[in-house]
N, C-alpha and C positions, 0 to 999 in steps of 0.2 A: 538204620530204618526207622528209629525212633524219631530223629530230627525231621525227616521227610514227612512223616506222618503228621508231626505237630504243625509243619508249615503247610500241608494239605489242610488240616482241620482251621487253621488261621484264615487262610484263603477263603474256605468256603464260609466261615463265620462272617468275615468281613462282606463277602458277596451277599450272603444272606441279610446283612444288615442294611446294605443300600438297597436291596430289592423289596425288603419288608416295610419300606416308607409307604407304599400304597399309592405314590405319587406318580402317574403315568406321563405327566407333562414333560416337555421339553424344557431344561433349564436355560435361563437367560445368560447369553455369553456375552461378555463385554470385550469388545476388540480394544486393547490399549493402546494400539498403535494409531488409532484414528485420532487425527489432530483435531483441536477445537475449530469450530466453524469460523472464527476470527476474532481479533481482539479489537476494542474501541479505544480509540484516542478522543479525549475530551479536551476542550479549550473553554475554560470558564471566563476568560477575559473578554474573548470575541463570541462566546454562547453558540458554538457549534462542535459538532463531532463527526468523526467518520470510522467506520470498519475497514480494518485491514486484514488481509488474509494471514495464516499461520506461516511462520518463518520470516515475515518481512520485519525489517529493522525500521523503527521510528525513533528518530532523535530530535527532541524539541531544544531548540538553541536559544530560545527567548526572542530571537528575531524572525524566526521561521522553523518551520518542521521539515527536517530531511527525512526522505523515505528511501531506504536501501542506498543511501549516498547519491541519488540519481534524480530523484523527483523532490521538489522544493514546494512547500506550501506556505504562502505568506498572506497577510490581511493587510491591505492599504487603503487609504481613503482617495487616492488619485487614480482614475482610470488608466489602465496601462496603454489605451489606445490613443490617449493624449499626450503624445511623446513631448518630453522636455529636454531632449537633448541626446546624450550619447548612450541611449539605452539599446534594448533589443529592437532589431530591424523586423518589422512585421511584413510577411510576404503575403499571408493569406488571412483572412478573417471571416468567419461564419456564424450565423445564429444556430444555437443548438438548444436542447433541452436537457437538463441534468437532475435527475431525481425529482421531477415536475417543476423544476425552477428554470426560467429563462436564463441562458447562458452565452458566452461566446467563446469560440475556439479560434486561437491564434497560433499562428505557425510562422517560424522564421529562423533567424540566427543572430548569434551576438558575435561580435568582434573581439579582437585584443585590446580594446579599449579599456583602461583601469586594471589591467592585469588579468583579464578574463582569458579562458581558453576559447579560441573560435571554435564554435559548434553549433549545430542545429538545436532547436527546442520546439515544444509542442506544449501549449497552454490551454487550460479550461478556466474561464473567468466567470465567476458567478456572483452578480451583484446582489447585496442584500443589506437593507437598513443602513443605506449611505456609506456602505463599505464594499470593497472588491476582495472576494477570497478567490486567490490564484493558485492554480495547481499546475507546475511547470515541470515537465519531463525533459531531460537534457539528453543530449547525445552520448555524453561521458559522464562518469562518475566524478563527483567533486574531488576526489583525491586521485584522479588519473595520473599515473607517473609518466609526465611529458618533460623532455629535455627542451632547453632554449631553441636548439636548431630546429626541433620538430615544431615547436609553436611558431617559428617565424614563417614557416612555409605551410603550415597547416590550413586546409580548407574545410569549411563546416560540411556536415553530412547529415543525414536523416537520423532521428531517434529510432533505437532499435524498437521493434513491434512489441515485444515482450514489456518494455518499460512503457511505451505509450499506451499499451493495454492494462497495465497495473494501475496507471494514473487515472484511466477512464473508470476502471472498477472502483478505486477509491473515491474519485470525485462523486460518482453515482451514488454513493452510500452516504453523502452528507446530509446531516440534519441540522437545523438551526434548533437550539435550545430556548431562544427567546420567544416572546410572542409577537415580535414584529414581523411584519411580511413584506 
């Protein structure tokens, strides 16, 4: 009986301590499972940055930036619509606006020339300061495990909507960090 009395007294004392603070407000609760709003990729060489959602993998290879192994961001000095040979086939092109910047939307496919995997693509091209910032979503990840027999007969298809949507979201967050317009 003595142990139960001590336990009851301890509970009452602890309860009394928390009640005696006189603070009737609801405490702030932080949800530790809430992911951050996004991360920022910054490129000081070409003076631009973009925001990408939590859980997205960004890999800067030096020649370009791969996003989730299926979206490639490159900066080039030549307009991708001025074809120079065995490049991507452009099936459609349209004027769009991306984060207040004039841009072009290019869709088409790449063939197997140069060892590429035949597949569809969807690009957003943002011209800025005599350069072209190109965000390209591909139908397949860059590390897609395809054997030679499959590659020989593979026909390009559409870019998955969730991949095209991720590319649009990221491209729409682009900001240029130089003062040129």
